[in-house]
PDB file of the backbone (N, CA, C, O) and the ligand in Angstrom, with CONECT records:
HET     ZN  A 101       1
ATOM      1  N   MET A   1       0.827  -1.198   0.000  1.00  0.00           N
ATOM      2  CA  MET A   1       0.000   0.000   0.000  1.00  0.00           C
ATOM      3  C   MET A   1       0.870   1.260   0.000  1.00  0.00           C
ATOM      4  O   MET A   1       0.501   2.290  -0.565  1.00  0.00           O
ATOM      5  N   THR A   2       2.012   1.152   0.637  1.00  0.00           N
ATOM      6  CA  THR A   2       2.900   2.320   0.671  1.00  0.00           C
ATOM      7  C   THR A   2       3.656   2.460  -0.638  1.00  0.00           C
ATOM      8  O   THR A   2       4.353   3.448  -0.867  1.00  0.00           O
ATOM      9  N   ARG A   3       3.507   1.451  -1.498  1.00  0.00           N
ATOM     10  CA  ARG A   3       4.250   1.440  -2.748  1.00  0.00           C
ATOM     11  C   ARG A   3       3.815   2.604  -3.654  1.00  0.00           C
ATOM     12  O   ARG A   3       4.652   3.315  -4.210  1.00  0.00           O
ATOM     13  N   THR A   4       2.509   2.785  -3.791  1.00  0.00           N
ATOM     14  CA  THR A   4       1.997   3.874  -4.630  1.00  0.00           C
ATOM     15  C   THR A   4       2.438   5.220  -4.065  1.00  0.00           C
ATOM     16  O   THR A   4       2.664   6.186  -4.795  1.00  0.00           O
ATOM     17  N   ASP A   5       2.548   5.247  -2.764  1.00  0.00           N
ATOM     18  CA  ASP A   5       2.977   6.475  -2.087  1.00  0.00           C
ATOM     19  C   ASP A   5       4.390   6.861  -2.541  1.00  0.00           C
ATOM     20  O   ASP A   5       4.657   8.021  -2.853  1.00  0.00           O
ATOM     21  N   ARG A   6       5.285   5.874  -2.574  1.00  0.00           N
ATOM     22  CA  ARG A   6       6.687   6.138  -2.953  1.00  0.00           C
ATOM     23  C   ARG A   6       6.793   6.578  -4.410  1.00  0.00           C
ATOM     24  O   ARG A   6       7.546   7.492  -4.745  1.00  0.00           O
ATOM     25  N   THR A   7       6.021   5.906  -5.273  1.00  0.00           N
ATOM     26  CA  THR A   7       6.053   6.222  -6.691  1.00  0.00           C
ATOM     27  C   THR A   7       5.623   7.670  -6.914  1.00  0.00           C
ATOM     28  O   THR A   7       6.240   8.414  -7.676  1.00  0.00           O
ATOM     29  N   ALA A   8       4.556   8.041  -6.231  1.00  0.00           N
ATOM     30  CA  ALA A   8       4.043   9.395  -6.387  1.00  0.00           C
ATOM     31  C   ALA A   8       5.094  10.411  -5.913  1.00  0.00           C
ATOM     32  O   ALA A   8       5.273  11.474  -6.508  1.00  0.00           O
ATOM     33  N   LYS A   9       5.776  10.049  -4.832  1.00  0.00           N
ATOM     34  CA  LYS A   9       6.772  10.961  -4.271  1.00  0.00           C
ATOM     35  C   LYS A   9       7.952  11.134  -5.241  1.00  0.00           C
ATOM     36  O   LYS A   9       8.468  12.235  -5.434  1.00  0.00           O
ATOM     37  N   GLY A  10       8.365   9.982  -5.855  1.00  0.00           N
ATOM     38  CA  GLY A  10       9.510  10.038  -6.749  1.00  0.00           C
ATOM     39  C   GLY A  10       9.195  10.773  -8.030  1.00  0.00           C
ATOM     40  O   GLY A  10      10.063  11.426  -8.608  1.00  0.00           O
ATOM     41  N   ALA A  11       7.945  10.670  -8.482  1.00  0.00           N
ATOM     42  CA  ALA A  11       7.561  11.279  -9.743  1.00  0.00           C
ATOM     43  C   ALA A  11       7.393  12.794  -9.600  1.00  0.00           C
ATOM     44  O   ALA A  11       7.495  13.543 -10.571  1.00  0.00           O
ATOM     45  N   ARG A  12       7.137  13.212  -8.380  1.00  0.00           N
ATOM     46  CA  ARG A  12       6.890  14.647  -8.187  1.00  0.00           C
ATOM     47  C   ARG A  12       8.213  15.387  -7.991  1.00  0.00           C
ATOM     48  O   ARG A  12       8.802  15.353  -6.911  1.00  0.00           O
ATOM     49  N   LEU A  13       8.653  16.032  -9.012  1.00  0.00           N
ATOM     50  CA  LEU A  13       9.891  16.797  -8.926  1.00  0.00           C
ATOM     51  C   LEU A  13       9.557  18.272  -8.727  1.00  0.00           C
ATOM     52  O   LEU A  13       8.629  18.811  -9.330  1.00  0.00           O
ATOM     53  N   SER A  14      10.317  18.880  -7.890  1.00  0.00           N
ATOM     54  CA  SER A  14      10.071  20.307  -7.676  1.00  0.00           C
ATOM     55  C   SER A  14      10.457  21.071  -8.931  1.00  0.00           C
ATOM     56  O   SER A  14      11.474  20.754  -9.549  1.00  0.00           O
ATOM     57  N   PRO A  15       9.687  22.051  -9.319  1.00  0.00           N
ATOM     58  CA  PRO A  15       9.960  22.790 -10.568  1.00  0.00           C
ATOM     59  C   PRO A  15      11.324  23.470 -10.532  1.00  0.00           C
ATOM     60  O   PRO A  15      11.712  24.080  -9.535  1.00  0.00           O
ATOM     61  N   GLY A  16      12.029  23.348 -11.633  1.00  0.00           N
ATOM     62  CA  GLY A  16      13.335  24.002 -11.703  1.00  0.00           C
ATOM     63  C   GLY A  16      14.475  23.076 -11.320  1.00  0.00           C
ATOM     64  O   GLY A  16      15.619  23.314 -11.707  1.00  0.00           O
ATOM     65  N   ALA A  17      14.181  22.018 -10.563  1.00  0.00           N
ATOM     66  CA  ALA A  17      15.249  21.114 -10.139  1.00  0.00           C
ATOM     67  C   ALA A  17      15.510  20.084 -11.227  1.00  0.00           C
ATOM     68  O   ALA A  17      14.572  19.439 -11.696  1.00  0.00           O
ATOM     69  N   PRO A  18      16.746  19.917 -11.636  1.00  0.00           N
ATOM     70  CA  PRO A  18      17.048  18.908 -12.655  1.00  0.00           C
ATOM     71  C   PRO A  18      16.776  17.505 -12.114  1.00  0.00           C
ATOM     72  O   PRO A  18      17.023  17.233 -10.939  1.00  0.00           O
ATOM     73  N   PRO A  19      16.265  16.610 -12.974  1.00  0.00           N
ATOM     74  CA  PRO A  19      15.900  15.262 -12.516  1.00  0.00           C
ATOM     75  C   PRO A  19      17.064  14.497 -11.921  1.00  0.00           C
ATOM     76  O   PRO A  19      16.870  13.623 -11.076  1.00  0.00           O
ATOM     77  N   SER A  20      18.275  14.821 -12.357  1.00  0.00           N
ATOM     78  CA  SER A  20      19.443  14.069 -11.897  1.00  0.00           C
ATOM     79  C   SER A  20      19.713  14.264 -10.410  1.00  0.00           C
ATOM     80  O   SER A  20      20.433  13.470  -9.805  1.00  0.00           O
ATOM     81  N   THR A  21      19.147  15.305  -9.816  1.00  0.00           N
ATOM     82  CA  THR A  21      19.396  15.541  -8.395  1.00  0.00           C
ATOM     83  C   THR A  21      18.401  14.784  -7.515  1.00  0.00           C
ATOM     84  O   THR A  21      18.449  14.887  -6.289  1.00  0.00           O
ATOM     85  N   ALA A  22      17.504  14.028  -8.138  1.00  0.00           N
ATOM     86  CA  ALA A  22      16.546  13.249  -7.352  1.00  0.00           C
ATOM     87  C   ALA A  22      17.304  12.255  -6.471  1.00  0.00           C
ATOM     88  O   ALA A  22      18.207  11.570  -6.952  1.00  0.00           O
ATOM     89  N   PRO A  23      16.952  12.170  -5.206  1.00  0.00           N
ATOM     90  CA  PRO A  23      17.683  11.279  -4.288  1.00  0.00           C
ATOM     91  C   PRO A  23      17.349   9.818  -4.543  1.00  0.00           C
ATOM     92  O   PRO A  23      16.531   9.231  -3.834  1.00  0.00           O
ATOM     93  N   LEU A  24      17.980   9.230  -5.554  1.00  0.00           N
ATOM     94  CA  LEU A  24      17.708   7.839  -5.907  1.00  0.00           C
ATOM     95  C   LEU A  24      18.981   7.001  -5.771  1.00  0.00           C
ATOM     96  O   LEU A  24      19.231   6.093  -6.563  1.00  0.00           O
ATOM     97  N   GLY A  25      19.762   7.320  -4.771  1.00  0.00           N
ATOM     98  CA  GLY A  25      21.031   6.614  -4.564  1.00  0.00           C
ATOM     99  C   GLY A  25      20.845   5.123  -4.398  1.00  0.00           C
ATOM    100  O   GLY A  25      21.647   4.337  -4.902  1.00  0.00           O
ATOM    101  N   GLU A  26      19.801   4.726  -3.699  1.00  0.00           N
ATOM    102  CA  GLU A  26      19.571   3.300  -3.458  1.00  0.00           C
ATOM    103  C   GLU A  26      19.273   2.569  -4.748  1.00  0.00           C
ATOM    104  O   GLU A  26      19.756   1.459  -4.971  1.00  0.00           O
ATOM    105  N   VAL A  27      18.479   3.194  -5.592  1.00  0.00           N
ATOM    106  CA  VAL A  27      18.114   2.589  -6.872  1.00  0.00           C
ATOM    107  C   VAL A  27      19.367   2.417  -7.725  1.00  0.00           C
ATOM    108  O   VAL A  27      19.561   1.392  -8.378  1.00  0.00           O
ATOM    109  N   GLU A  28      20.193   3.427  -7.702  1.00  0.00           N
ATOM    110  CA  GLU A  28      21.419   3.412  -8.485  1.00  0.00           C
ATOM    111  C   GLU A  28      22.310   2.234  -8.077  1.00  0.00           C
ATOM    112  O   GLU A  28      22.893   1.556  -8.923  1.00  0.00           O
ATOM    113  N   LEU A  29      22.400   2.006  -6.766  1.00  0.00           N
ATOM    114  CA  LEU A  29      23.221   0.910  -6.249  1.00  0.00           C
ATOM    115  C   LEU A  29      22.676  -0.432  -6.710  1.00  0.00           C
ATOM    116  O   LEU A  29      23.432  -1.333  -7.072  1.00  0.00           O
ATOM    117  N   ALA A  30      21.327  -0.555  -6.691  1.00  0.00           N
ATOM    118  CA  ALA A  30      20.718  -1.829  -7.053  1.00  0.00           C
ATOM    119  C   ALA A  30      20.912  -2.122  -8.538  1.00  0.00           C
ATOM    120  O   ALA A  30      21.001  -3.281  -8.941  1.00  0.00           O
ATOM    121  N   GLU A  31      20.978  -1.079  -9.339  1.00  0.00           N
ATOM    122  CA  GLU A  31      21.103  -1.275 -10.778  1.00  0.00           C
ATOM    123  C   GLU A  31      22.528  -1.614 -11.204  1.00  0.00           C
ATOM    124  O   GLU A  31      22.735  -2.361 -12.160  1.00  0.00           O
ATOM    125  N   ALA A  32      23.504  -1.066 -10.494  1.00  0.00           N
ATOM    126  CA  ALA A  32      24.896  -1.312 -10.855  1.00  0.00           C
ATOM    127  C   ALA A  32      25.365  -2.633 -10.245  1.00  0.00           C
ATOM    128  O   ALA A  32      25.395  -2.777  -9.023  1.00  0.00           O
ATOM    129  N   PRO A  33      25.734  -3.600 -11.096  1.00  0.00           N
ATOM    130  CA  PRO A  33      26.224  -4.868 -10.561  1.00  0.00           C
ATOM    131  C   PRO A  33      27.606  -4.679  -9.946  1.00  0.00           C
ATOM    132  O   PRO A  33      28.404  -3.890 -10.452  1.00  0.00           O
ATOM    133  N   PRO A  34      27.894  -5.387  -8.874  1.00  0.00           N
ATOM    134  CA  PRO A  34      29.206  -5.234  -8.241  1.00  0.00           C
ATOM    135  C   PRO A  34      30.306  -5.768  -9.144  1.00  0.00           C
ATOM    136  O   PRO A  34      30.416  -6.976  -9.350  1.00  0.00           O
ATOM    137  N   ALA A  35      31.104  -4.885  -9.671  1.00  0.00           N
ATOM    138  CA  ALA A  35      32.179  -5.282 -10.574  1.00  0.00           C
ATOM    139  C   ALA A  35      33.362  -5.831  -9.777  1.00  0.00           C
ATOM    140  O   ALA A  35      33.765  -5.266  -8.760  1.00  0.00           O
ATOM    141  N   GLU A  36      33.902  -6.935 -10.262  1.00  0.00           N
ATOM    142  CA  GLU A  36      35.062  -7.514  -9.607  1.00  0.00           C
ATOM    143  C   GLU A  36      36.211  -7.543 -10.593  1.00  0.00           C
ATOM    144  O   GLU A  36      36.013  -7.659 -11.802  1.00  0.00           O
ATOM    145  N   PHE A  37      37.409  -7.437 -10.058  1.00  0.00           N
ATOM    146  CA  PHE A  37      38.585  -7.464 -10.897  1.00  0.00           C
ATOM    147  C   PHE A  37      39.431  -8.675 -10.559  1.00  0.00           C
ATOM    148  O   PHE A  37      39.708  -8.969  -9.396  1.00  0.00           O
ATOM    149  N   ALA A  38      39.830  -9.362 -11.605  1.00  0.00           N
ATOM    150  CA  ALA A  38      40.716 -10.499 -11.411  1.00  0.00           C
ATOM    151  C   ALA A  38      42.141 -10.034 -11.666  1.00  0.00           C
ATOM    152  O   ALA A  38      42.450  -9.498 -12.730  1.00  0.00           O
ATOM    153  N   VAL A  39      42.998 -10.244 -10.689  1.00  0.00           N
ATOM    154  CA  VAL A  39      44.387  -9.826 -10.806  1.00  0.00           C
ATOM    155  C   VAL A  39      45.237 -11.058 -11.036  1.00  0.00           C
ATOM    156  O   VAL A  39      45.312 -11.950 -10.191  1.00  0.00           O
ATOM    157  N   THR A  40      45.878 -11.092 -12.201  1.00  0.00           N
ATOM    158  CA  THR A  40      46.676 -12.242 -12.596  1.00  0.00           C
ATOM    159  C   THR A  40      48.147 -11.861 -12.679  1.00  0.00           C
ATOM    160  O   THR A  40      48.495 -10.795 -13.186  1.00  0.00           O
ATOM    161  N   CYS A  41      48.998 -12.734 -12.184  1.00  0.00           N
ATOM    162  CA  CYS A  41      50.439 -12.483 -12.206  1.00  0.00           C
ATOM    163  C   CYS A  41      50.974 -12.641 -13.621  1.00  0.00           C
ATOM    164  O   CYS A  41      50.623 -13.587 -14.326  1.00  0.00           O
ATOM    165  N   ARG A  42      51.824 -11.709 -14.027  1.00  0.00           N
ATOM    166  CA  ARG A  42      52.365 -11.767 -15.389  1.00  0.00           C
ATOM    167  C   ARG A  42      53.442 -12.827 -15.543  1.00  0.00           C
ATOM    168  O   ARG A  42      53.745 -13.260 -16.655  1.00  0.00           O
ATOM    169  N   TYR A  43      54.013 -13.238 -14.433  1.00  0.00           N
ATOM    170  CA  TYR A  43      55.126 -14.183 -14.510  1.00  0.00           C
ATOM    171  C   TYR A  43      54.663 -15.631 -14.455  1.00  0.00           C
ATOM    172  O   TYR A  43      55.076 -16.456 -15.271  1.00  0.00           O
ATOM    173  N   CYS A  44      53.799 -15.936 -13.485  1.00  0.00           N
ATOM    174  CA  CYS A  44      53.363 -17.333 -13.350  1.00  0.00           C
ATOM    175  C   CYS A  44      51.920 -17.519 -13.772  1.00  0.00           C
ATOM    176  O   CYS A  44      51.396 -18.630 -13.693  1.00  0.00           O
ATOM    177  N   HIS A  45      51.257 -16.442 -14.227  1.00  0.00           N
ATOM    178  CA  HIS A  45      49.880 -16.487 -14.724  1.00  0.00           C
ATOM    179  C   HIS A  45      48.921 -17.057 -13.696  1.00  0.00           C
ATOM    180  O   HIS A  45      47.939 -17.715 -14.039  1.00  0.00           O
ATOM    181  N   GLN A  46      49.211 -16.802 -12.457  1.00  0.00           N
ATOM    182  CA  GLN A  46      48.346 -17.282 -11.393  1.00  0.00           C
ATOM    183  C   GLN A  46      47.364 -16.179 -11.042  1.00  0.00           C
ATOM    184  O   GLN A  46      47.733 -15.006 -10.986  1.00  0.00           O
ATOM    185  N   ASN A  47      46.118 -16.552 -10.806  1.00  0.00           N
ATOM    186  CA  ASN A  47      45.127 -15.577 -10.348  1.00  0.00           C
ATOM    187  C   ASN A  47      45.388 -15.331  -8.864  1.00  0.00           C
ATOM    188  O   ASN A  47      45.029 -16.135  -8.003  1.00  0.00           O
ATOM    189  N   VAL A  48      46.016 -14.208  -8.600  1.00  0.00           N
ATOM    190  CA  VAL A  48      46.440 -13.926  -7.235  1.00  0.00           C
ATOM    191  C   VAL A  48      45.256 -13.556  -6.367  1.00  0.00           C
ATOM    192  O   VAL A  48      45.150 -14.012  -5.229  1.00  0.00           O
ATOM    193  N   LEU A  49      44.363 -12.730  -6.897  1.00  0.00           N
ATOM    194  CA  LEU A  49      43.159 -12.402  -6.142  1.00  0.00           C
ATOM    195  C   LEU A  49      42.081 -11.824  -7.054  1.00  0.00           C
ATOM    196  O   LEU A  49      42.352 -11.326  -8.147  1.00  0.00           O
ATOM    197  N   THR A  50      40.870 -11.911  -6.565  1.00  0.00           N
ATOM    198  CA  THR A  50      39.740 -11.294  -7.242  1.00  0.00           C
ATOM    199  C   THR A  50      39.031 -10.419  -6.215  1.00  0.00           C
ATOM    200  O   THR A  50      38.603 -10.896  -5.165  1.00  0.00           O
ATOM    201  N   ALA A  51      38.914  -9.143  -6.531  1.00  0.00           N
ATOM    202  CA  ALA A  51      38.326  -8.218  -5.567  1.00  0.00           C
ATOM    203  C   ALA A  51      37.607  -7.099  -6.298  1.00  0.00           C
ATOM    204  O   ALA A  51      37.972  -6.749  -7.420  1.00  0.00           O
ATOM    205  N   PRO A  52      36.587  -6.537  -5.664  1.00  0.00           N
ATOM    206  CA  PRO A  52      35.873  -5.424  -6.298  1.00  0.00           C
ATOM    207  C   PRO A  52      36.723  -4.159  -6.335  1.00  0.00           C
ATOM    208  O   PRO A  52      36.497  -3.277  -7.164  1.00  0.00           O
ATOM    209  N   ARG A  53      37.682  -4.074  -5.451  1.00  0.00           N
ATOM    210  CA  ARG A  53      38.495  -2.877  -5.377  1.00  0.00           C
ATOM    211  C   ARG A  53      39.861  -3.245  -4.818  1.00  0.00           C
ATOM    212  O   ARG A  53      39.983  -4.111  -3.952  1.00  0.00           O
ATOM    213  N   LEU A  54      40.884  -2.571  -5.330  1.00  0.00           N
ATOM    214  CA  LEU A  54      42.227  -2.865  -4.840  1.00  0.00           C
ATOM    215  C   LEU A  54      42.597  -1.858  -3.761  1.00  0.00           C
ATOM    216  O   LEU A  54      42.972  -0.720  -4.043  1.00  0.00           O
ATOM    217  N   ARG A  55      42.480  -2.309  -2.526  1.00  0.00           N
ATOM    218  CA  ARG A  55      42.825  -1.439  -1.410  1.00  0.00           C
ATOM    219  C   ARG A  55      44.142  -1.896  -0.804  1.00  0.00           C
ATOM    220  O   ARG A  55      44.833  -2.739  -1.375  1.00  0.00           O
ATOM    221  N   ASP A  56      44.483  -1.355   0.324  1.00  0.00           N
ATOM    222  CA  ASP A  56      45.777  -1.658   0.948  1.00  0.00           C
ATOM    223  C   ASP A  56      45.973  -3.157   1.182  1.00  0.00           C
ATOM    224  O   ASP A  56      47.059  -3.693   0.965  1.00  0.00           O
ATOM    225  N   ALA A  57      44.904  -3.825   1.628  1.00  0.00           N
ATOM    226  CA  ALA A  57      45.014  -5.255   1.920  1.00  0.00           C
ATOM    227  C   ALA A  57      45.345  -6.029   0.650  1.00  0.00           C
ATOM    228  O   ALA A  57      46.184  -6.930   0.660  1.00  0.00           O
ATOM    229  N   GLU A  58      44.668  -5.664  -0.456  1.00  0.00           N
ATOM    230  CA  GLU A  58      44.899  -6.354  -1.715  1.00  0.00           C
ATOM    231  C   GLU A  58      46.302  -6.064  -2.230  1.00  0.00           C
ATOM    232  O   GLU A  58      46.999  -6.957  -2.713  1.00  0.00           O
ATOM    233  N   LEU A  59      46.702  -4.809  -2.120  1.00  0.00           N
ATOM    234  CA  LEU A  59      48.032  -4.435  -2.609  1.00  0.00           C
ATOM    235  C   LEU A  59      49.123  -5.144  -1.806  1.00  0.00           C
ATOM    236  O   LEU A  59      50.171  -5.505  -2.342  1.00  0.00           O
ATOM    237  N   ALA A  60      48.860  -5.333  -0.524  1.00  0.00           N
ATOM    238  CA  ALA A  60      49.834  -6.032   0.315  1.00  0.00           C
ATOM    239  C   ALA A  60      50.018  -7.459  -0.183  1.00  0.00           C
ATOM    240  O   ALA A  60      51.128  -7.990  -0.203  1.00  0.00           O
ATOM    241  N   ARG A  61      48.894  -8.072  -0.586  1.00  0.00           N
ATOM    242  CA  ARG A  61      48.971  -9.446  -1.099  1.00  0.00           C
ATOM    243  C   ARG A  61      49.724  -9.490  -2.411  1.00  0.00           C
ATOM    244  O   ARG A  61      50.479 -10.428  -2.664  1.00  0.00           O
ATOM    245  N   LEU A  62      49.523  -8.480  -3.250  1.00  0.00           N
ATOM    246  CA  LEU A  62      50.225  -8.429  -4.534  1.00  0.00           C
ATOM    247  C   LEU A  62      51.723  -8.251  -4.310  1.00  0.00           C
ATOM    248  O   LEU A  62      52.541  -8.894  -4.968  1.00  0.00           O
ATOM    249  N   ARG A  63      52.067  -7.383  -3.386  1.00  0.00           N
ATOM    250  CA  ARG A  63      53.483  -7.165  -3.064  1.00  0.00           C
ATOM    251  C   ARG A  63      54.126  -8.458  -2.582  1.00  0.00           C
ATOM    252  O   ARG A  63      55.245  -8.813  -2.953  1.00  0.00           O
ATOM    253  N   GLN A  64      53.352  -9.152  -1.726  1.00  0.00           N
ATOM    254  CA  GLN A  64      53.849 -10.418  -1.198  1.00  0.00           C
ATOM    255  C   GLN A  64      54.092 -11.396  -2.334  1.00  0.00           C
ATOM    256  O   GLN A  64      55.092 -12.115  -2.342  1.00  0.00           O
ATOM    257  N   HIS A  65      53.183 -11.422  -3.284  1.00  0.00           N
ATOM    258  CA  HIS A  65      53.300 -12.380  -4.376  1.00  0.00           C
ATOM    259  C   HIS A  65      54.526 -12.102  -5.242  1.00  0.00           C
ATOM    260  O   HIS A  65      55.251 -13.029  -5.603  1.00  0.00           O
ATOM    261  N   ILE A  66      54.760 -10.853  -5.573  1.00  0.00           N
ATOM    262  CA  ILE A  66      55.892 -10.593  -6.479  1.00  0.00           C
ATOM    263  C   ILE A  66      57.238 -10.804  -5.806  1.00  0.00           C
ATOM    264  O   ILE A  66      58.280 -10.791  -6.462  1.00  0.00           O
ATOM    265  N   GLU A  67      57.208 -10.999  -4.488  1.00  0.00           N
ATOM    266  CA  GLU A  67      58.457 -11.377  -3.812  1.00  0.00           C
ATOM    267  C   GLU A  67      58.992 -12.689  -4.393  1.00  0.00           C
ATOM    268  O   GLU A  67      60.197 -12.939  -4.397  1.00  0.00           O
ATOM    269  N   ARG A  68      58.070 -13.519  -4.881  1.00  0.00           N
ATOM    270  CA  ARG A  68      58.470 -14.806  -5.469  1.00  0.00           C
ATOM    271  C   ARG A  68      59.229 -14.624  -6.774  1.00  0.00           C
ATOM    272  O   ARG A  68      59.974 -15.506  -7.201  1.00  0.00           O
ATOM    273  N   HIS A  69      59.036 -13.493  -7.392  1.00  0.00           N
ATOM    274  CA  HIS A  69      59.629 -13.281  -8.711  1.00  0.00           C
ATOM    275  C   HIS A  69      60.732 -12.243  -8.649  1.00  0.00           C
ATOM    276  O   HIS A  69      60.865 -11.413  -9.548  1.00  0.00           O
ATOM    277  N   ARG A  70      61.505 -12.289  -7.610  1.00  0.00           N
ATOM    278  CA  ARG A  70      62.565 -11.299  -7.423  1.00  0.00           C
ATOM    279  C   ARG A  70      63.573 -11.299  -8.578  1.00  0.00           C
ATOM    280  O   ARG A  70      64.235 -10.294  -8.836  1.00  0.00           O
ATOM    281  N   ASP A  71      63.678 -12.442  -9.270  1.00  0.00           N
ATOM    282  CA  ASP A  71      64.597 -12.519 -10.410  1.00  0.00           C
ATOM    283  C   ASP A  71      64.234 -11.516 -11.493  1.00  0.00           C
ATOM    284  O   ASP A  71      65.083 -11.073 -12.267  1.00  0.00           O
ATOM    285  N   HIS A  72      62.953 -11.170 -11.529  1.00  0.00           N
ATOM    286  CA  HIS A  72      62.474 -10.330 -12.622  1.00  0.00           C
ATOM    287  C   HIS A  72      62.697  -8.840 -12.395  1.00  0.00           C
ATOM    288  O   HIS A  72      62.591  -8.048 -13.331  1.00  0.00           O
ATOM    289  N   TYR A  73      62.997  -8.464 -11.197  1.00  0.00           N
ATOM    290  CA  TYR A  73      63.216  -7.042 -10.958  1.00  0.00           C
ATOM    291  C   TYR A  73      64.311  -6.839  -9.922  1.00  0.00           C
ATOM    292  O   TYR A  73      64.574  -7.716  -9.100  1.00  0.00           O
ATOM    293  N   ARG A  74      64.936  -5.688  -9.970  1.00  0.00           N
ATOM    294  CA  ARG A  74      66.037  -5.384  -9.066  1.00  0.00           C
ATOM    295  C   ARG A  74      65.525  -4.789  -7.764  1.00  0.00           C
ATOM    296  O   ARG A  74      65.737  -5.336  -6.682  1.00  0.00           O
ATOM    297  N   ALA A  75      64.842  -3.648  -7.896  1.00  0.00           N
ATOM    298  CA  ALA A  75      64.340  -2.969  -6.708  1.00  0.00           C
ATOM    299  C   ALA A  75      62.876  -3.315  -6.490  1.00  0.00           C
ATOM    300  O   ALA A  75      62.110  -3.392  -7.451  1.00  0.00           O
ATOM    301  N   PRO A  76      62.482  -3.522  -5.252  1.00  0.00           N
ATOM    302  CA  PRO A  76      61.066  -3.798  -5.007  1.00  0.00           C
ATOM    303  C   PRO A  76      60.206  -2.591  -5.360  1.00  0.00           C
ATOM    304  O   PRO A  76      60.553  -1.461  -5.017  1.00  0.00           O
ATOM    305  N   PRO A  77      59.084  -2.823  -6.046  1.00  0.00           N
ATOM    306  CA  PRO A  77      58.226  -1.711  -6.452  1.00  0.00           C
ATOM    307  C   PRO A  77      57.614  -1.018  -5.244  1.00  0.00           C
ATOM    308  O   PRO A  77      57.215  -1.665  -4.275  1.00  0.00           O
ATOM    309  N   THR A  78      57.548   0.286  -5.316  1.00  0.00           N
ATOM    310  CA  THR A  78      57.029   1.044  -4.181  1.00  0.00           C
ATOM    311  C   THR A  78      55.605   1.528  -4.422  1.00  0.00           C
ATOM    312  O   THR A  78      54.709   1.263  -3.620  1.00  0.00           O
ATOM    313  N   GLY A  79      55.399   2.232  -5.518  1.00  0.00           N
ATOM    314  CA  GLY A  79      54.071   2.799  -5.777  1.00  0.00           C
ATOM    315  C   GLY A  79      53.075   1.755  -6.238  1.00  0.00           C
ATOM    316  O   GLY A  79      53.435   0.647  -6.635  1.00  0.00           O
ATOM    317  N   VAL A  80      51.805   2.145  -6.173  1.00  0.00           N
ATOM    318  CA  VAL A  80      50.721   1.258  -6.592  1.00  0.00           C
ATOM    319  C   VAL A  80      50.885   0.887  -8.059  1.00  0.00           C
ATOM    320  O   VAL A  80      50.743  -0.278  -8.430  1.00  0.00           O
ATOM    321  N   ALA A  81      51.184   1.877  -8.891  1.00  0.00           N
ATOM    322  CA  ALA A  81      51.332   1.636 -10.324  1.00  0.00           C
ATOM    323  C   ALA A  81      52.481   0.663 -10.586  1.00  0.00           C
ATOM    324  O   ALA A  81      52.383  -0.220 -11.438  1.00  0.00           O
ATOM    325  N   ALA A  82      53.570   0.843  -9.838  1.00  0.00           N
ATOM    326  CA  ALA A  82      54.730  -0.029 -10.013  1.00  0.00           C
ATOM    327  C   ALA A  82      54.397  -1.469  -9.637  1.00  0.00           C
ATOM    328  O   ALA A  82      54.865  -2.412 -10.275  1.00  0.00           O
ATOM    329  N   VAL A  83      53.593  -1.625  -8.605  1.00  0.00           N
ATOM    330  CA  VAL A  83      53.188  -2.972  -8.188  1.00  0.00           C
ATOM    331  C   VAL A  83      52.304  -3.592  -9.262  1.00  0.00           C
ATOM    332  O   VAL A  83      52.467  -4.759  -9.622  1.00  0.00           O
ATOM    333  N   LEU A  84      51.373  -2.801  -9.766  1.00  0.00           N
ATOM    334  CA  LEU A  84      50.408  -3.323 -10.739  1.00  0.00           C
ATOM    335  C   LEU A  84      51.053  -3.634 -12.075  1.00  0.00           C
ATOM    336  O   LEU A  84      50.483  -4.367 -12.883  1.00  0.00           O
ATOM    337  N   GLU A  85      52.236  -3.086 -12.317  1.00  0.00           N
ATOM    338  CA  GLU A  85      52.947  -3.372 -13.561  1.00  0.00           C
ATOM    339  C   GLU A  85      53.258  -4.862 -13.687  1.00  0.00           C
ATOM    340  O   GLU A  85      53.448  -5.373 -14.791  1.00  0.00           O
ATOM    341  N   HIS A  86      53.307  -5.539 -12.570  1.00  0.00           N
ATOM    342  CA  HIS A  86      53.646  -6.950 -12.568  1.00  0.00           C
ATOM    343  C   HIS A  86      52.425  -7.841 -12.729  1.00  0.00           C
ATOM    344  O   HIS A  86      52.531  -9.068 -12.747  1.00  0.00           O
ATOM    345  N   PHE A  87      51.254  -7.201 -12.847  1.00  0.00           N
ATOM    346  CA  PHE A  87      50.023  -7.977 -12.909  1.00  0.00           C
ATOM    347  C   PHE A  87      49.140  -7.531 -14.057  1.00  0.00           C
ATOM    348  O   PHE A  87      49.267  -6.421 -14.574  1.00  0.00           O
ATOM    349  N   THR A  88      48.244  -8.424 -14.441  1.00  0.00           N
ATOM    350  CA  THR A  88      47.214  -8.089 -15.399  1.00  0.00           C
ATOM    351  C   THR A  88      45.913  -7.960 -14.633  1.00  0.00           C
ATOM    352  O   THR A  88      45.480  -8.898 -13.963  1.00  0.00           O
ATOM    353  N   VAL A  89      45.296  -6.801 -14.732  1.00  0.00           N
ATOM    354  CA  VAL A  89      44.023  -6.575 -14.051  1.00  0.00           C
ATOM    355  C   VAL A  89      42.920  -6.560 -15.090  1.00  0.00           C
ATOM    356  O   VAL A  89      42.915  -5.722 -15.992  1.00  0.00           O
ATOM    357  N   ALA A  90      41.994  -7.480 -14.961  1.00  0.00           N
ATOM    358  CA  ALA A  90      40.887  -7.575 -15.904  1.00  0.00           C
ATOM    359  C   ALA A  90      39.581  -7.740 -15.153  1.00  0.00           C
ATOM    360  O   ALA A  90      39.550  -8.351 -14.085  1.00  0.00           O
ATOM    361  N   PRO A  91      38.508  -7.204 -15.700  1.00  0.00           N
ATOM    362  CA  PRO A  91      37.214  -7.385 -15.046  1.00  0.00           C
ATOM    363  C   PRO A  91      36.848  -8.867 -14.983  1.00  0.00           C
ATOM    364  O   PRO A  91      36.936  -9.575 -15.987  1.00  0.00           O
ATOM    365  N   ALA A  92      36.443  -9.326 -13.819  1.00  0.00           N
ATOM    366  CA  ALA A  92      36.027 -10.716 -13.670  1.00  0.00           C
ATOM    367  C   ALA A  92      34.547 -10.786 -13.981  1.00  0.00           C
ATOM    368  O   ALA A  92      33.712 -10.458 -13.139  1.00  0.00           O
ATOM    369  N   ARG A  93      34.224 -11.214 -15.186  1.00  0.00           N
ATOM    370  CA  ARG A  93      32.852 -11.276 -15.666  1.00  0.00           C
ATOM    371  C   ARG A  93      32.212  -9.906 -15.679  1.00  0.00           C
ATOM    372  O   ARG A  93      31.049  -9.772 -16.059  1.00  0.00           O
TER     373      ARG A  93
HETATM  374 ZN    ZN A 101      53.533 -14.972  -9.884  1.00  0.00          ZN2+
END
């Protein structure tokens, strides 16, 4: 019964306000599927991790992994970009 109430509320836009400012954040979240990224090692082609976002925890795991391939580089990579150079990042589905 409250459903018609919500629809009416959403359809009623105040004059002058662009439709894009309508507070539909929840709807937007439901429509966007959670994208995941598969991170594959360039040296051993192992899928090191799959995550929706590469944060500190994920980067730590990547750093740990490339320790195995020390033969391939002289200095340990410091920046995020330098770490990711050793991996292939592709959308997982
Ligand atoms: Zn590897």
